[in-house]
N, C-alpha and C positions, 0 to 999 in steps of 0.2 A: 652600052659596053658591059655594064654589070650583068645584064641578062645573058650576054654571050658567055661570061665566065660561068654562070650558073648552068648554062646549057652544057658546057664542057664537063663540069663536075657530075651532073646528072647522067650524062652519056658515058661516064667512066673514062673520058679522054684525058691523058696526062697533060699537064701544063708545063712540063719541063722545057719545052721548046719555045715557050712564049717569051717576050721581052721581060726583063726583070720586074718592071713596075706592074705589068699585067699578071705575071706569075705570082707575085706577092699578094696582090689583092685577091686572086682566085684562091690561094692557100688560106688567107685570112677568112674568106667566106666559108670555106670548107671546115676550118677549125670551129667557127662559130656554129655551123650547122650541127656538128658532132656534139658540141657542148650542150646546145639546146635540147638535143635528143636524149642525151644520157645523164644530164646533170642530177636528176632526182636519185639515181642509183649512187652517184658519187657522194651526195650529201648523206645518204643512209650509211654508206661505208665510213664516212668521216665520223658520224655519230657513234658507230660501233667502236672505232679506234679510240675515241674520246672516253667512252664509258669503260674501256678495258685496257688501261695503261699498265706498262711494266717499267720499273725503274732501271737505272743504268746497269748494264751487264746481265740483266735478267730478261731481255727482250725475246724470249724463245717463241712464245705464241704469236707475238707481233710479227716477227720475221717470217714465221711459217705462213701467216695470213697473207702477207705481201707476196711471198714466193709463190703461193698457190695461184694468185691472180696473174702473175707474170708468166708462169708456166703455161697457163691456159691460153695466153696470147702468143706462145711460140718461142719465148725466150729460153735460152740455155742457162740453167741456174747452178751456181756453186754456192752451197750453203755452209754455214759454220766456218766462215773464212776468217780465222783469227778471232774466234768468239762467236757471237750470235750474228755477226755481219754476213751479208750475202752479196754476190755479184751476179747480175743478170745481163746476158749478152744477146743481142739480136743483130745478125749479119744480114745486110741488104745490099749486096754488091760492093763494088770498089768505090771508096770515097773516104772522107774524113771519119775519125773516131771521136764521137762526142760522149762525154760522161756526165751524168746527172746524179747528184747525191741527195738523199733525204736521211735525216737523223730520226731514230726510232724511240729513244728513251724518254720516260716521263720523270717527274720530280717527286720527292717524298713530301708532298703537300696535300692537306685535306681540302678538297674542293668546297667552295662556298658560293658558287655562282647561282644555284637554284635552278639550273637548266634541267629539263626533263631527262636529258641523257647524261647528266653529271656523273662523274666517277664516284663510286662508293667502295672502291677497291682498298683492301688492306693487305699488306704484304710484309715480308721480313727483309730488313737491310742486311748488309754484309756482316754486321755485328750481331745479328739475330734479333734485333729490336723490331717490334711491330710498328709499322709506319703506314700512313695513307699514301696513295699514289694519284697523281693528277698530271694531265698534259697542260701544265701551266706555262709552257714556253712555245706552244704552237706546233710541236712536232707532229701532231695528228693531222694538221693542215698540210705540212710538208709531205707526209707519206701519201695522203690522198691525192695531192697534186702530182706526185711521182707516178702513181698508178694510173690516174686519169690521163696524164700526158702520154704515157706509154700506149694507152688505148687509142688516143688521137693519132699518134705517129704510126701505129700498126695499120690503122684504117687508111692512112695516107702514104703507104709504102711506095706507091707509084710516083710520089712527089719528091723522093729523096734517095740518095745512094750513100752507103757508108756503114759504119758499125755503131750501134747505140749500146752504151754500157750504163746500166742503172745500179747504183750503190744503195743498199740499205745498211745504214751505219749505226752501230750501238754507241752508247756511253758518251755522247757529245757533252752532256752536262758534267762529266768527270774527265773529259779530255782523254779518253782511252780508246775509242773505237777507230778513229782514223789512224792513230799511231799503230794499233795492232794490225790493221790491214796493210799498212805500208811495210811493217816488219815481216809480214807473212809473204811479201813479194807481189803486191798488187800489180805493179806495172810490168814486172818480169813475167808474170803468168798471163796477163790479159792484154799486154801491150800498152805503150804510152798513148794516152788520149791526145788528140790535137787541141781539145778544149774541155774544160770541166766547169759545170754550172751548178749552182745551188740557190735556194731562196730561204728567207727567214721571215716569219710573221712579225709585223711591227705593231707595237702597242700605242703608237703615237701618230700613225698615218691612216687616213680614212680608207675604208674598204673601197675597192675600185681603183686605187692608185698603187703605183710601185715607186720605190726609191732606189737610186743607184749611187755608188761612190767610185771614183777613179783613184787608184793607188791604195794606200792604207785605209781599210774599212773597219777593222776591229783590232783590238790590242793584244799584246803579250799579256798573259795572266799568270802570275806566280802566287802560290799559297805558301806562306812562311810560318813556321812554328818557332817560337822563341821561349826558352826556359830561362827564367831569371833566378839565380841562386842567391841565398843570403845566409844569415845565421839567426835562427828563430829563438824565441823566448817569450817571457811574460810581457803582456802589453803594458803593464805598469812600470816596467823597467827597460824602456827602449834603448837606454844608453848601453845596455849589455848585449845588444843585438846589432845586426846589420839588416835592416828591414827591406826585404825584396819587393814589398808593395810600394814603398816610397821610391825604390830604384826603378821599378816598372813605370811608375807615374812620370818620373824624370825622363825616361827613355821615350815614352809616348809623346811627350811634349817636344822633345828634341827631334823625333821622327818627322814632325811637321815642318821642320826647317829644311829637310832634304829637298822637297819640291820647291819650296819658296826661296831657298837661298843657295842650293847647290846645283840644281838642274837649270839649264838655260831656259829663260822664259818662253822661248819659241818651241821648246820641246815638251809635248804632252807627257804627263806622268801623274800617277795617283799612288799614295800610300795611305791605306786605311787599316786601323786596328779594329777588327770586328769582334774580338772576344778577349776578355781578361778574366782569369780564374786564379784565386789564391786564398789560402786560409780556410779555417773551419769554425772559428768562434770569435766573439767580440774581443776577448782579452788575450788572444794568442797571436803572436807574430810568427808567421810561417817560415819554413825553410826555403820555399820556392814559389814562384808565380809563373803561370803559363799565359802566353799571348798568342793570338792567331791573327795574321795579317793577310791582306790581299794587296798585291802590287800590280800596277798597270803601266804599260809603256808601248811604244811602237818600235823604236830602234833597239838593236842589241846593245849599243853603247849606253843608252839610258837605262836599260834593264840592268846591265852589269854595274853601272855607277850606283844605282839605287841599292842593290844588294850589298855592295861593298860599304856603302854609307851605313847601312843597318848594322853590319858587323863591327864597324869602327865605333859607332855610337854606343852600342851595347857593351863593348869591351871597356871603353874608357870611362863610362859612367860607373861600371862595376869596380874598376881599379881605383877611381877617385873616392869610392866609399870605403876603401881599405880591404877589399876582397883579394885573396891570393889568385894567382894565375889559374889554378885548377878549379876556380869558381867563376871563371868567365862565362857569361851566358852562352847557351847553346843555340845557334841559329841554324835551323834546318829548312831547306827548300824542298817541299814535297814533290812527289812524282806527277802530280796533277797539273803540270805546266801546259799552258796553251800558247802556241806561238802566234804572233800577229798575223792577221789575214790581209794579204795584199792583192787587191784586184788588178789584174793586168789592164793597163790603161787602154790599149787598143781594143781589147775584148770588151771592156766595159762600155766604151763608146759605140762599138758595133751593136751590142745587144740593146743598148738604150735607144738607139735609132729604130730598131725593130719594134721596141715597146711603144714608141711614139706613133709608129705607123699603125699598129693594131689596136691600141686602146686610146689613142689621142694624146697629143703633146701636153695638154693641160693635166693629164693624169700621170705624168712621169715627172718625178721630182729628183733633182740632183741634191742629195742629202750630205750632211757632214759625217765624218768618221766618228765612231763612238769608242768608249773605253771598255765596252763589253768584250767578251772573248768568244771564239768560235773555232773549233778544231778543224773545220773545213780548210783553213789556211795551210794545214800540213800537206794537203794534196798538191800544193803548188811550190813546196819548199824542198822537194827531193832533187837529186842530181838531174832528173829528167826535165825539170823546170817547166812543168805543164802550165800553160796560161789558164788561170782560174778567174771566176767572177761569181760572187754571191750578191744577190740584190734583196731589197726589202719589199715585202708584200703587205700592203695596208690591210689591217684587220679590224679597225675600229668603226663602229656604227657612225656614219657621218653626222647624224643628229646629236648623238652623245658627244662627239668631238666638238661640234659647234657649241653645245651647252657648256662644255668644259672651258672652252676659250672665252665664253661670255661671262660665266660666273666664277671662274677660277677653281672649280672643284677638280681635283686631280683624277685622272683616269687610272684604272688598275694597270699596273705595269706587268711586264713579263715576270714570271715567277710568283705572281700574286695569286692567292686563293680565289680571287674574284675575276681573274683574267678570262674573258669569254669572247673570242673572235666572232665576228658576224659571218656565218658560213657563206651566205650569198650577199654580195658578189665576190667575196674574198676568194673562194675556190675557183670560180669562173675566171677571175683575173689571173690567178696563179697559173691555170692551165693555158689560158690564151697566151700569156707572155712566155712561159717556158716552152710550149710547143712551137710557137713562132720563132723564138730564138734558136731552138734546135734545128728547125727546118732551114733557117738562114745559114747556120754554121755548116750544115751538110752540103751547102753549095760551095764549090771551089771559089776562093777569093779571086 
């Protein structure tokens, strides 16, 4: 039977009329043939992207590089759509509209992987500071999979009908790109997708495997700045001051009771103080202290409850120290909010079944939700209510993972200067699963 499928493919005969099980196997065989033939080019492309990263909101050359590849394949390109984002559209008859998104931005991290294609890029951030740049979160993998998947689907145009929409998205690390595209009228201009897919490289899953989550997959992320005021003075005469460093310390300890004593134990939440700055010298009590926090949650109720608790704690700690109302701490939620990513359950189950069929059930893992953030969730939170699903793409060398599990040595995490995904089979697995999922979604349910 397998030889019969190969005969059809080599003869250029469409398999759309075959029974579903035969059609799927024939498509899987063709996907694997294309991957085997073109993989070396894709790995070279990946290495180029890795060595030439651009940080959030600066992805000009990156977007142009991807756009050039897609134009050559026959996609209609709309560039600079709400920033450096682009939308590529390929119409192939009547059928579902499937959207696939890849994020393009790198991080201001100095790479220390020692790879021959490691980034040596230096650039300027928004404030004009010189920073290094590195794809420390796998976005170079995501972009390569996007372009490679497009090449597979173009070569298999006789196997599907519908509209393929590819998104190159900026500033995922700062939660700006998806928001800008939606504000620019993404669905109004290009139509509502029937499905939207994305993947993310995993720093804890072996290369060759994928992971999926039904329902909440990633968390709400809030960045909060707090200014704690006081009355400064000489460190030798603290009784003449109201010390904002002491007040900040009290607040930080009280913040830890929000999750442990105010949020229901069944509701996930995180309150982390990541930065505290105040004072200039050993013997000077300052007038103010600055705190920076990250908050994580899934539900809007828990998010709002946490923010309200922060405001209440900071206010009453300040009042208890004798500060007047005009010296109540300032609590500011920044604009870099990332909403929780909710995978449509039906869609997640459907694509996970496809994954099991093409790479084997043992290589598909049902994973737990995490408290990291991903602005891909925004594409499913508009009034159009597009079903979305993001899945994890294993990127860790299986041998290194085994060694880590054996000796307890931690692996480099996402955002680490040492994070280095194993290109093969990571890229091949990403293309296999994404292309197979798209082909399945193009079939009418």
